[in-house]
N, C-alpha and C positions, 0 to 999 in steps of 0.2 A: 653377586652385584653383576649387573651387565656390561657386555664389554663393549667400550669405545666406540663407535662409526666413524669411521676415515670418512671425513666432509667431502673429498676429492673423488671418492668414489661414487658416494650418493649423488652430488652434482652430475658425473658422468651419467648414472643411471637416468636421472630426471631428464638431462637433455637426451637421450635417448627415447625415450616416452616418448615426451612431450613433441619432441621432430617429428615422430610418425604418426601421433594423433592431429597433430597440426598440418603437417604434409594431405594425410588424408582426409582431413576438411576442407583443405583448399580445392583438391581435386572435386569434391561433393558439392562446393561454393561455385567454381566454374560450370559444373552440370547446370547449376541452379542459377544463376546467372544466364547461362544459353537458352532454356526452358525460358525464363521469365520475359527477357528480351528479346528471344529469335522468335517463340510461340505464344509470346504474351498471356502464358499461365501461370498460377502458383499451385506449390503442392500444399494441400489442406486435410488435417486429420482430423477425424470424429467432428467433420462437420455437417449442415444438412444434405449434403451431397452422396455423405456414406461415409465410410470409413477412413478411408483412402483417395481422394478426389483430387483431379485437376480442374482450378477454379480459374476463369477468367481474371488476371491480375488487372486492379483499378487500384488508383489513387486516393478514391474517394469514397469516405464512410460507407455511403449507401450501397455500392458495388460489392463488398466484403461480406461473406457470408455472417450471420448474426452469432453464429457460436461456431464452435472448434479452434484448432490451431494451426496459423499459418507456417507450414515447416521450412517455407522458403526465407522465411525473416527468421526464424529461428537457428539455422544454419550459419545464416551471417552473423549474429549474436556470439553463436558458440563458436565458432572458429574465430571471431574476435580475441573472447577472451582466451582459450588457448593459444593465441598469437603473444599474449600478454606474458601466459605461461612460460612459453617456448623461449622469449625475451629476456626474462626474469632468468630460464637455465643457461643460456647462452652468457650472460650477464657474471651470472654464478662459475660458469666452467672458465670462463674468459679471466675472470680475476683469480682465479685459486691457482690457474696454470701460469698466469702471468702471461699472456699471448698478446701478439700486437694486434692495434685495434685495425686492422685490415681485417685480420679473421673474425674480430666482433661481427662487423657490417656485412662481411659475406656471411657468417652466419645467420644474421638476423634476415637476411634476404629471403633466407630458404622458406620464410615463413610467408611470403608475398609472390615471390616466383615459382610457378607452378611446376612439381617433381624436386627443387631445390634441394628443398629438405631433406629429402633420401638420398642422394648424393653427399649433402655435406654432411650428413649424421654418418654416413658410411666414411668418408674419407676422416674428419674430423674425430671421430671415436677411437679410429687406430691411431691417430697422431696423439692423443690424451695417452690412451692405453700404453704406448711405446714411451712417451713422457713419462708418466708414472712408473714404469716398471725400470726406467733407467736414473730417475731420481729417489732414492732411499727415504728422503724426506717426505717424499709426496705418499707414502706408502703407509703412514702411519695413522694411529687415529686423531691426534691432534694436525694433520695435514693439513696447509693452508692458513693457519693461524700463526697471528703475532705473538710470540711471547715478553 
């Protein structure tokens, strides 16, 4: 029989991973926005210009390569979906540890304010770890669930 897992520790691990991925994608997104709107270029993969190419940005369908993958748009989409995961992990840890709403908002801002997710993850992971160590009910396999 498998050992039951602690949902609080699982939520904390998910938060740490989602925070780092979302923060990294946000930095990549900032570079992409600077290249797109500053230089007027998009990054394309496997298009007619080659394996990886910077192509002039165009909002018109006729101005885009006929084939390939627009990595610039892909970065936007991937960051958006990871931000959803990041918000879910924020909500999960917030509810399990019964934190105040201000912490939820500060952590949520980490996915849209550049570099903030790295700082919030470092700080709130320590806070959560200390809270889990101090409260023996959070260190059980059924932690956070109402009986």
